[in-house]
SEZALUM-784031 format. One line per 3 residues: their letters; for each residue x, y, z of N, C-alpha, C. Coordinates in Angstrom, 1 decimal. Layout:
<atoms>
A) X:Y:Z:X:Y:Z:X:Y:Z | ...;
</atoms>
This chain:
<atoms>
MTT) 51.1:67.5:144.9:51.9:66.6:145.6:51.2:66.1:146.8 | 51.5:64.9:147.2:50.7:64.3:148.2:51.6:63.5:149.1 | 51.6:63.9:150.4:52.4:63.1:151.4:51.6:63.0:152.6;
TKG) 52.0:62.1:153.5:51.3:62.0:154.8:51.7:63.2:155.7 | 52.8:63.8:155.3:53.3:65.0:156.1:53.7:66.1:155.1 | 53.5:67.3:155.6:54.0:68.4:154.8:53.5:68.5:153.4;
SSR) 52.2:68.2:153.2:51.6:68.2:151.9:51.6:69.6:151.3 | 51.4:70.7:152.1:51.4:72.0:151.5:52.8:72.4:151.0 | 53.8:72.0:151.7:55.2:72.3:151.2:55.4:71.6:149.9;
GLL) 55.0:70.3:149.9:55.2:69.6:148.7:54.5:70.1:147.5 | 53.2:70.5:147.8:52.5:71.1:146.7:53.1:72.3:146.0 | 53.7:73.1:146.9:54.4:74.3:146.3:55.6:73.8:145.5;
VWG) 56.4:72.9:146.1:57.6:72.4:145.4:57.2:71.8:144.1 | 56.3:70.8:144.1:56.1:70.1:142.8:55.2:70.9:141.9 | 54.4:71.8:142.5:53.7:72.7:141.6:54.6:73.6:140.8;
GLL) 55.7:74.0:141.5:56.7:74.8:140.8:57.4:74.0:139.7 | 57.8:72.8:140.1:58.4:71.9:139.1:57.6:71.7:137.9 | 56.3:71.4:138.2:55.4:71.1:137.1:55.2:72.3:136.2;
LGA) 55.1:73.5:136.8:54.9:74.7:136.1:56.1:74.9:135.2 | 57.3:74.7:135.6:58.4:74.9:134.8:58.4:73.9:133.6 | 58.1:72.6:133.9:58.1:71.7:132.8:57.0:72.0:131.8;
LAF) 55.9:72.4:132.2:54.8:72.7:131.3:55.2:74.0:130.5 | 55.8:74.9:131.1:56.1:76.2:130.4:57.0:75.9:129.3 | 57.8:74.8:129.4:58.7:74.5:128.3:57.9:74.1:127.1;
GLG) 56.9:73.3:127.2:56.2:72.8:126.1:54.9:73.5:125.8 | 54.2:74.0:126.8:52.9:74.5:126.7:52.7:76.0:126.8 | 53.6:76.6:127.5:53.4:78.0:127.8:52.6:78.2:129.1;
LAA) 52.9:79.2:129.8:52.3:79.4:131.2:50.8:79.6:131.1 | 50.4:80.2:130.0:48.9:80.5:129.9:48.1:79.2:129.9 | 48.7:78.2:129.2:47.9:76.9:129.1:47.8:76.3:130.5;
YLG) 48.9:76.4:131.3:48.8:75.8:132.6:47.8:76.4:133.5 | 47.8:77.7:133.5:46.9:78.5:134.4:45.5:78.4:133.9 | 45.3:77.9:132.7:43.9:77.8:132.3:43.4:79.0:131.6;
GGA) 43.4:80.1:132.2:43.0:81.4:131.6:41.6:81.4:131.1 | 40.7:80.7:131.9:39.3:80.7:131.5:39.0:79.6:130.5 | 38.0:79.8:129.6:37.5:78.7:128.8:37.7:78.9:127.3;
KPQ) 38.8:79.7:127.0:39.1:79.9:125.6:39.4:78.5:124.9 | 38.8:78.2:123.8:39.1:77.0:123.2:40.6:76.9:122.7 | 41.2:75.8:123.0:42.6:75.7:122.5:42.9:74.2:122.4;
DNS) 43.9:73.9:121.6:44.3:72.6:121.4:45.8:72.6:121.6 | 46.3:72.1:122.7:47.7:72.1:123.0:48.4:70.8:122.6 | 47.6:69.8:122.1:48.2:68.5:122.0:49.4:68.4:121.1;
SQA) 49.3:69.2:120.0:50.4:69.1:119.0:51.7:69.7:119.6 | 51.6:70.7:120.4:52.8:71.4:120.9:53.3:70.9:122.3 | 52.4:70.2:122.9:52.8:69.8:124.3:53.8:68.7:124.4;
GVG) 53.6:67.6:123.6:54.4:66.4:123.7:54.1:65.7:125.0 | 53.0:66.0:125.6:52.6:65.3:126.9:51.5:64.3:126.6 | 51.7:63.1:127.2:50.7:62.1:127.0:51.0:61.1:125.9;
GPF) 50.0:60.6:125.3:50.2:59.6:124.2:49.8:58.2:124.7 | 50.1:57.2:123.8:49.7:55.8:124.1:50.4:55.3:125.4 | 49.7:54.4:126.1:50.3:53.8:127.3:49.7:52.4:127.5;
TLV) 50.4:51.6:128.2:50.0:50.3:128.6:50.1:50.2:130.1 | 49.0:49.9:130.8:48.9:49.8:132.3:48.2:48.5:132.6 | 47.8:48.4:133.9:47.1:47.2:134.3:45.8:47.7:135.0;
ASD) 44.7:47.1:134.6:43.4:47.5:135.1:43.1:46.7:136.5 | 42.1:47.1:137.1:41.8:46.5:138.4:41.5:45.0:138.4 | 41.1:44.5:137.2:40.9:43.1:137.0:42.2:42.3:136.7;
GKP) 43.3:43.1:136.6:44.6:42.5:136.3:44.9:42.4:134.9 | 44.0:42.8:134.0:44.2:42.7:132.6:44.9:44.0:132.1 | 45.6:43.9:130.9:46.3:45.1:130.4:45.2:46.1:130.0;
FTL) 45.6:47.4:130.1:44.7:48.5:129.8:45.5:49.5:129.0 | 45.0:49.8:127.8:45.7:50.8:127.0:44.8:52.0:126.7 | 45.3:52.9:125.9:44.6:54.1:125.6:43.3:53.7:124.8;
ADV) 43.4:52.6:124.0:42.2:52.1:123.3:41.0:51.7:124.2 | 41.4:51.3:125.4:40.3:50.9:126.3:39.6:52.0:127.0 | 40.0:53.2:126.8:39.3:54.4:127.3:38.0:54.6:126.5;
GGK) 38.0:54.0:125.3:36.7:54.0:124.5:36.5:55.1:123.6 | 37.6:55.8:123.2:37.5:56.9:122.3:37.0:58.1:122.9 | 37.0:58.2:124.2:36.6:59.4:124.9:37.8:60.3:125.3;
PYA) 37.6:61.6:125.4:38.6:62.4:126.2:38.6:61.9:127.6 | 39.7:62.2:128.3:39.8:61.7:129.7:40.5:62.6:130.6 | 40.2:62.5:131.9:41.0:63.2:132.9:41.8:62.1:133.6;
IYF) 43.1:62.4:133.8:44.0:61.4:134.4:44.7:62.0:135.5 | 44.7:61.2:136.6:45.3:61.7:137.9:46.3:60.6:138.4 | 47.4:61.0:138.9:48.4:60.1:139.4:48.5:60.2:140.9;
GFT) 48.3:59.1:141.7:48.4:59.2:143.1:48.6:57.9:143.7 | 48.1:57.7:144.9:48.2:56.4:145.6:47.1:56.3:146.7 | 46.7:55.1:146.9:45.5:54.9:147.8:45.7:55.3:149.2;
RCP) 46.9:55.2:149.7:47.1:55.6:151.1:47.3:57.1:151.3 | 47.2:57.9:150.2:47.3:59.3:150.2:46.2:59.9:151.2 | 46.6:60.7:152.1:45.6:61.1:153.1:44.8:62.3:152.7;
DVC) 45.2:63.1:151.7:44.5:64.4:151.5:44.4:64.7:150.0 | 45.5:64.9:149.3:45.4:65.4:147.9:44.6:64.5:147.0 | 45.0:63.2:147.1:44.3:62.2:146.2:42.8:62.1:146.4;
PTS) 42.4:61.9:147.6:40.9:61.8:147.8:40.2:63.1:147.5 | 40.8:64.2:147.8:40.1:65.5:147.5:40.1:65.8:146.0 | 41.1:65.4:145.3:41.1:65.6:143.8:40.1:64.7:143.2;
LAK) 40.0:63.4:143.6:39.0:62.5:143.0:37.6:62.9:143.3 | 37.4:63.3:144.6:36.1:63.8:145.0:35.7:65.0:144.2 | 36.7:65.9:143.9:36.4:67.1:143.1:35.9:66.7:141.7;
MAR) 36.6:65.7:141.1:36.2:65.3:139.8:34.8:64.7:139.8 | 34.5:63.9:140.8:33.1:63.4:140.9:32.1:64.5:141.0 | 32.4:65.5:141.8:31.5:66.6:142.0:31.3:67.4:140.7;
LRA) 32.4:67.6:140.0:32.3:68.4:138.7:31.6:67.6:137.6 | 31.8:66.3:137.6:31.1:65.4:136.6:29.6:65.5:136.9 | 29.2:65.5:138.1:27.8:65.6:138.5:27.2:66.9:138.0;
RMG) 28.0:67.9:138.2:27.5:69.3:137.7:27.3:69.3:136.2 | 28.0:68.5:135.5:27.9:68.5:134.0:26.7:67.8:133.5 | 26.0:67.1:134.3:24.9:66.3:133.9:25.2:65.3:132.8;
KDG) 24.5:65.2:131.7:24.7:64.2:130.7:26.1:64.4:130.1 | 26.6:65.6:130.0:27.9:65.8:129.4:29.0:65.2:130.3 | 28.7:64.9:131.5:29.7:64.3:132.4:30.0:62.8:131.9;
EKF) 29.1:62.3:131.1:29.4:60.9:130.6:30.2:60.9:129.3 | 30.6:62.1:128.9:31.4:62.2:127.6:32.9:62.1:127.9 | 33.3:62.0:129.1:34.8:61.8:129.4:35.0:60.8:130.4;
AIL) 36.1:60.2:130.4:36.5:59.2:131.4:37.4:59.8:132.5 | 37.4:59.2:133.6:38.3:59.6:134.7:39.2:58.4:135.0 | 40.5:58.6:134.9:41.5:57.6:135.2:42.3:57.9:136.4;
FVS) 42.4:57.0:137.3:43.3:57.1:138.5:44.4:56.1:138.3 | 45.7:56.6:138.3:46.8:55.7:138.2:47.6:55.7:139.5 | 47.6:54.6:140.1:48.4:54.5:141.3:49.9:54.4:140.9;
VDP) 50.7:55.2:141.6:52.1:55.2:141.3:52.8:54.5:142.5 | 52.1:53.7:143.2:52.6:52.9:144.3:52.4:51.4:144.1 | 53.1:50.8:143.1:52.9:49.4:142.9:53.3:48.5:144.0;
GHD) 54.2:49.0:144.9:54.6:48.2:146.0:53.5:48.0:147.0 | 52.5:48.8:147.1:51.4:48.7:148.0:50.1:48.5:147.3 | 49.8:49.2:146.3:48.5:49.2:145.6:48.4:48.1:144.6;
KPK) 47.7:47.1:144.9:47.5:46.1:143.9:46.3:46.4:143.0 | 46.2:45.8:141.9:45.0:46.1:141.0:43.7:46.1:141.7 | 43.4:45.0:142.4:42.1:44.9:143.1:41.9:46.0:144.1;
DIG) 43.0:46.3:144.8:42.9:47.4:145.9:42.5:48.7:145.2 | 43.1:49.0:144.1:42.8:50.2:143.4:41.3:50.2:142.9 | 40.9:49.1:142.4:39.5:49.0:141.9:38.5:49.3:143.1;
QYV) 38.8:48.8:144.2:38.0:49.0:145.4:38.0:50.5:145.8 | 39.2:51.1:145.8:39.4:52.4:146.2:38.6:53.4:145.4 | 38.6:53.3:144.1:37.9:54.2:143.2:36.4:54.2:143.4;
TLF) 35.9:53.1:143.9:34.4:53.0:144.1:34.0:53.9:145.2 | 34.9:54.4:146.0:34.6:55.3:147.2:34.0:56.7:146.7 | 34.2:57.0:145.5:33.9:58.4:145.0:32.6:58.5:144.3;
GTP) 31.9:57.5:144.2:30.5:57.6:143.7:30.3:58.0:142.2 | 31.4:57.8:141.5:31.3:58.0:140.0:32.2:57.1:139.3 | 31.9:56.7:138.1:32.9:55.8:137.4:34.3:56.3:137.3;
IIG) 35.2:55.7:137.9:36.6:56.0:137.8:37.4:54.7:137.5 | 38.2:54.8:136.5:39.0:53.6:136.0:40.3:53.6:136.9 | 40.4:52.6:137.7:41.6:52.5:138.5:42.7:51.7:137.8;
LTG) 43.9:52.2:137.8:45.0:51.6:137.1:46.3:51.6:137.9 | 47.1:50.6:137.5:48.5:50.7:138.0:49.3:50.0:136.9 | 50.5:49.5:137.3:51.3:48.9:136.3:52.6:48.4:136.9;
SEA) 53.4:47.8:136.1:54.8:47.4:136.6:55.6:48.7:136.8 | 56.7:48.5:137.4:57.5:49.7:137.6:57.9:50.3:136.2 | 58.2:49.4:135.3:58.6:49.9:133.9:57.4:50.6:133.2;
QLA) 56.2:50.1:133.4:55.0:50.7:132.7:54.8:52.0:133.4 | 54.9:52.1:134.7:54.6:53.4:135.4:55.7:54.4:135.0 | 56.9:53.9:135.0:58.0:54.9:134.6:57.8:55.5:133.2;
AIE) 57.3:54.6:132.3:57.0:55.1:131.0:55.9:56.2:130.9 | 54.8:55.9:131.6:53.7:56.9:131.6:54.1:58.1:132.4 | 54.8:58.0:133.5:55.2:59.2:134.2:56.1:60.1:133.4;
KAY) 57.0:59.4:132.6:57.8:60.2:131.7:57.0:60.9:130.6 | 56.1:60.1:130.0:55.3:60.7:128.9:54.4:61.9:129.4 | 54.0:61.8:130.7:53.1:62.9:131.2:53.9:63.9:132.0;
GVY) 55.2:63.7:132.2:55.9:64.7:133.0:55.5:64.7:134.4 | 55.2:63.5:134.9:54.7:63.4:136.3:55.9:63.2:137.2 | 55.9:63.9:138.3:57.0:63.7:139.3:56.5:62.7:140.4;
VAK) 57.3:61.7:140.7:57.0:60.7:141.7:58.3:60.4:142.5 | 58.2:60.5:143.8:59.3:60.1:144.6:58.9:59.6:145.9 | 59.5:58.4:146.3:59.2:57.9:147.6:59.9:58.7:148.7;
VPQ) 59.2:58.9:149.8:59.8:59.6:150.9:59.8:58.7:152.1 | 60.9:58.3:152.6:61.0:57.4:153.7:60.3:58.0:155.0 | 59.7:57.1:155.7:59.0:57.5:157.0:59.6:56.7:158.1;
PGG) 59.5:57.2:159.3:59.9:56.4:160.5:59.3:55.0:160.5 | 60.1:54.1:160.9:59.6:52.7:161.0:59.7:51.9:159.8 | 60.3:52.5:158.7:60.5:51.8:157.5:59.4:52.0:156.5;
DYT) 58.4:52.7:156.8:57.3:52.9:155.9:57.7:54.1:154.9 | 56.9:54.4:154.0:57.2:55.5:153.1:55.9:56.2:152.7 | 56.0:57.4:152.2:54.9:58.0:151.6:55.4:58.4:150.2;
IDH) 54.6:59.1:149.4:55.0:59.4:148.0:54.7:60.9:147.7 | 55.7:61.6:147.3:55.5:62.9:146.7:55.2:62.7:145.2 | 54.2:63.5:144.7:53.8:63.3:143.3:53.1:64.5:142.8;
TAS) 53.1:64.7:141.5:52.4:65.8:140.9:50.9:65.7:141.3 | 50.3:66.9:141.7:49.0:66.9:142.2:47.9:67.4:141.2 | 48.3:67.7:140.0:47.4:68.3:139.1:46.7:67.2:138.3;
IYL) 45.6:67.5:137.7:44.8:66.5:136.9:45.0:66.9:135.4 | 45.4:65.9:134.6:45.7:66.2:133.2:44.4:65.9:132.4 | 44.1:66.8:131.5:42.9:66.6:130.7:43.4:66.3:129.3;
MDA) 43.0:65.2:128.8:43.6:64.6:127.5:42.4:64.4:126.5 | 42.8:64.6:125.2:41.7:64.3:124.2:41.7:62.8:124.0 | 40.8:62.4:123.1:40.5:61.0:122.8:41.7:60.3:122.2;
RGG) 42.7:61.0:121.7:43.9:60.4:121.1:45.0:60.4:122.1 | 44.8:60.9:123.3:45.8:60.9:124.3:46.7:62.1:124.2 | 46.2:63.1:123.5:47.0:64.4:123.5:46.5:65.4:124.6;
FQN) 47.5:66.1:125.0:47.2:67.0:126.1:46.3:68.2:125.7 | 45.3:68.5:126.5:44.4:69.6:126.3:44.5:70.7:127.3 | 44.6:70.3:128.6:44.6:71.3:129.6:45.0:70.6:130.9;
MIG) 44.9:71.4:132.0:45.3:70.8:133.3:44.5:71.5:134.4 | 44.0:70.8:135.4:43.3:71.3:136.5:44.3:71.3:137.7 | 44.6:72.5:138.2:45.5:72.5:139.4:44.7:72.1:140.7;
HDE) 45.5:71.7:141.6:44.9:71.2:142.9:44.1:72.2:143.6 | 44.5:73.5:143.5:43.8:74.5:144.3:42.9:75.3:143.4 | 42.7:74.9:142.2:41.8:75.6:141.2:40.4:75.5:141.7;
SDD) 39.6:76.6:141.4:38.2:76.6:141.8:37.4:75.6:141.0 | 36.3:75.2:141.6:35.4:74.3:140.8:34.9:75.0:139.5 | 34.6:76.2:139.6:34.1:76.9:138.4:35.1:76.9:137.3;
AAL) 36.3:77.2:137.6:37.4:77.2:136.6:37.7:75.8:136.0 | 37.7:74.9:136.9:37.9:73.5:136.5:36.7:73.0:135.6 | 35.5:73.4:136.0:34.4:73.0:135.2:34.4:73.5:133.8;
AKL) 34.9:74.8:133.7:35.0:75.4:132.3:36.0:74.6:131.5 | 37.0:74.1:132.1:38.0:73.3:131.3:37.4:71.9:130.9 | 36.6:71.3:131.8:36.0:70.1:131.5:35.0:70.2:130.3;
KQL) 34.2:71.3:130.4:33.2:71.6:129.3:34.0:71.8:128.0 | 35.1:72.4:128.1:35.9:72.6:126.8:36.4:71.3:126.3 | 36.8:70.4:127.3:37.3:69.1:126.9:36.3:68.3:126.1;
VG) 35.0:68.3:126.6:34.0:67.5:125.9:33.3:68.2:124.8 | 33.5:69.5:124.7:32.8:70.3:123.7:33.2:70.0:122.3;
</atoms>
């Protein structure tokens, strides 16, 4: 979860919600990772699948545009003060640790704040992390569809002065090349545990 205030509280709340949702389809062990045991949760999860969004150049972007690679997908927003930048920086760090294998998967960042984050803004934002990240957004309908497909929680939180922040799921989804769920990296998960999951994803 990511907010400009109370992010720790939100992480606990949405982490719990996410855990419950995943337990329904995946089982608790899949969510926690449990090391690097090979597993394929795509058939039982019902999480993920085809999508249509908008790329940073304003053109439609679908699962086919990922290029047949497995991918890590994260949902956030560019004004996020903590969870989003730390999560994307973590993915950049882990990819670097993987060496050549780091080129075997794509990283997607989906802004869930279409009211503020325009495609070009998102394209500029993802360049801050020093590794190729595909910045995406969409219409409200497109975002609602992918949020539902991935079980992502998103809620605007009004702030003083008429502004808002956004509470959202803080975990990173690891998907196979067909868009099927493989695993998940929790926000507070260690780099070593997350790295094992990424190696499993590309293995």
